[in-house]
C-alpha positions as CSV (number, residue, x, y, z in Angstrom):
1,M,109.5,87.8,80.7
2,N,111.9,89.5,82.7
3,F,111.6,90.2,86.6
4,S,113.3,93.3,88.5
5,L,114.5,92.8,91.9
6,K,114.7,95.5,94.3
7,G,117.4,94.3,96.8
8,D,117.7,93.1,100.2
9,Y,114.7,93.4,102.4
10,F,115.6,94.5,106.0
11,L,114.7,96.8,108.7
12,G,111.4,97.9,106.8
13,S,112.9,98.7,103.6
14,F,114.4,97.3,100.3
15,H,118.0,97.7,100.1
16,P,119.6,97.7,96.2
17,I,122.7,96.1,95.6
18,T,124.3,97.9,92.9
19,D,126.8,95.8,90.4
20,S,129.7,97.6,91.6
21,S,128.9,96.9,95.7
22,A,127.8,93.1,94.9
23,N,130.3,90.4,95.8
24,E,128.8,87.3,93.3
25,Q,125.6,87.6,91.2
26,I,123.0,84.3,90.6
27,K,121.4,84.5,87.7
28,K,118.1,82.5,86.7
29,F,116.9,80.9,83.3
30,S,113.6,79.7,82.4
31,P,113.6,75.8,83.2
32,A,111.3,75.5,80.4
33,D,113.9,77.8,77.9
34,L,117.6,77.9,79.1
35,T,118.1,80.8,76.4
36,S,115.3,82.8,78.4
37,H,117.0,84.8,81.1
38,L,114.5,86.0,83.9
39,W,116.9,87.9,86.5
40,T,119.8,88.3,87.7
41,A,120.5,89.0,92.2
42,N,123.5,90.6,93.2
43,V,124.8,89.6,96.4
44,D,125.9,91.7,99.1
45,F,127.7,89.6,102.0
46,T,127.9,93.0,104.1
47,H,124.3,92.9,104.4
48,V,124.0,89.3,106.2
49,E,124.6,90.4,109.9
50,K,122.0,93.5,109.3
51,V,119.5,91.2,107.8
52,I,120.0,88.5,111.2
53,D,119.8,91.8,113.2
54,S,116.3,92.8,111.9
55,S,115.2,89.5,112.1
56,L,115.9,88.9,116.0
57,M,114.3,92.9,116.7
58,G,111.0,91.4,114.2
59,Y,111.0,88.7,116.4
60,E,111.4,90.2,119.6
61,S,108.3,92.1,118.4
62,W,106.6,88.9,117.1
63,R,106.9,86.7,120.6
64,K,105.1,89.7,122.8
65,L,101.9,89.0,121.1
66,N,99.5,86.6,122.0
67,F,97.9,84.1,120.0
68,D,94.7,85.4,118.8
69,E,96.9,88.8,117.8
70,R,99.4,86.6,115.7
71,V,96.3,85.2,114.0
72,I,95.3,88.5,113.1
73,Y,98.2,89.4,111.0
74,L,98.6,86.1,109.7
75,K,94.8,86.1,108.1
76,K,95.8,89.9,106.7
77,Y,98.8,88.7,105.2
78,Q,96.9,85.4,103.6
79,F,93.8,87.7,102.3
80,R,96.3,90.5,100.8
81,N,96.7,90.8,97.0
């Protein structure tokens, strides 16, 4: 089994990290079979500020919603496939 990672998600879309732009790599192996490589995630530290800015912008939108509107969004998320 091998998983494909799409990259970092911020500002409403995925931003792939190429091997050449990666600062580090995180490799994940199956705990049941340590020879089974599941995925490798490239880490790009230049995305950190953009991710923080994106989360703050998202929070500004979220905090303006009243309780009932928040419940609607959370229920949509809960029941999606």
